[in-house]
C-alpha positions in Angstrom: 13.1 -8.9 9.4 12.2 -5.6 11.1 12.2 -3.8 7.8 9.5 -6.1 6.4 7.3 -5.7 9.6 7.6 -1.9 9.2 6.7 -2.0 5.5 3.6 -4.2 6.4 2.6 -1.7 9.2 3.0 1.0 6.4 0.8 -0.7 4.1 -1.6 -1.2 6.8 -1.7 2.4 7.6 -2.0 3.4 4.0 -5.2 1.1 3.7 -6.5 2.7 6.9 -6.1 6.0 5.5 -7.6 5.3 2.2 -10.7 3.7 4.0 -10.9 6.9 6.2 -11.0 9.0 2.9 -14.2 7.2 2.1 -15.6 7.7 5.6 -14.7 11.6 5.5 -17.6 12.1 3.2 -15.6 14.7 1.1 -13.6 16.1 4.0 -16.6 17.0 6.0 -16.3 14.5 8.9 -13.5 15.6 11.1 -12.5 12.1 12.8 -12.2 10.4 9.5 -10.0 13.4 8.1 -7.9 13.1 11.1 -7.6 9.3 10.7 -6.5 9.7 7.0 -4.0 12.3 7.9 -2.6 10.0 10.6 -2.7 7.0 8.4 -0.8 8.7 5.4 1.7 10.3 7.5 2.4 7.0 9.5 2.8 5.1 6.0 5.0 7.6 4.5 7.2 7.9 7.6 7.4 4.0 8.0 8.2 3.9 4.3 11.1 6.4 4.7 12.5 4.1 7.6 12.4 1.1 5.5 14.2 2.9 2.8 16.8 4.2 5.1 17.2 0.6 6.4 18.5 -0.3 2.9 15.5 -1.6 1.0 15.8 0.1 -2.5 13.1 2.8 -3.1 11.7 0.8 -6.2 11.0 -2.3 -4.2 9.7 -0.4 -1.2 7.2 1.5 -3.4 6.1 -1.3 -5.4 5.3 -3.5 -2.5 3.6 -0.6 -0.7 1.6 0.6 -3.6 0.8 -3.0 -4.9 -0.3 -4.4 -1.6 -2.2 -1.2 -0.9 -4.2 -1.4 -4.0 -5.1 -5.1 -3.6 -6.0 -4.6 0.2 -8.2 -1.5 -0.5 -10.1 -3.3 -3.4 -10.7 -6.2 -1.2 -11.6 -4.3 1.9 -13.7 -1.8 0.1 -15.6 -4.9 -1.5 -16.4 -6.1 2.0 -17.2 -2.8 3.8 -18.8 -0.8 0.9 -20.0 -3.5 -1.5 -17.7 -1.8 -4.1 -17.4 -3.8 -7.5 -14.8 -6.5 -7.7 -14.8 -8.6 -10.6 -12.6 -11.0 -12.7 -11.0 -8.2 -14.7 -10.1 -6.2 -11.6 -8.7 -9.3 -9.9 -6.7 -9.9 -13.2 -5.3 -6.3 -12.9 -4.2 -7.0 -9.3 -2.5 -10.3 -10.4 -0.6 -8.2 -13.1 0.3 -5.6 -10.3 1.6 -8.5 -8.1 3.7 -9.8 -11.2 5.0 -6.4 -11.7 6.1 -6.1 -8.1 8.0 -9.5 -8.5 9.7 -8.3 -11.7 10.8 -5.1 -10.1 12.1 -7.2 -7.2 14.0 -9.6 -9.4 15.4 -6.9 -11.5 16.6 -4.9 -8.6 18.5 -7.8 -7.2 20.0 -8.8 -10.5 21.2 -5.2 -11.0 22.9 -5.3 -7.6 24.8 -8.2 -8.3 26.3 -7.1 -11.7 
């Protein structure tokens, strides 16, 4: 259970860092730049801990990247009025489906 909590925190840190990238205004504002550095370092460290705990790299990365993409798209829509249309939502659904395929395929391979 702890590994999934840590992966969730890693996703949150990555989303935080990506949003700080927007607020950094081209790396001209020091606090958002510090936030994005902290967020990305935290996310990568936690992802490495989850991998060390036994979650396969492909599953860890697929969940981290897929959830990050979806959460950044939704959050940036709310905070910055960025576009979010049906085609984009469909793309995120395909990413989620891909994460499921990677997870199932990884478990199927492990039992062979």
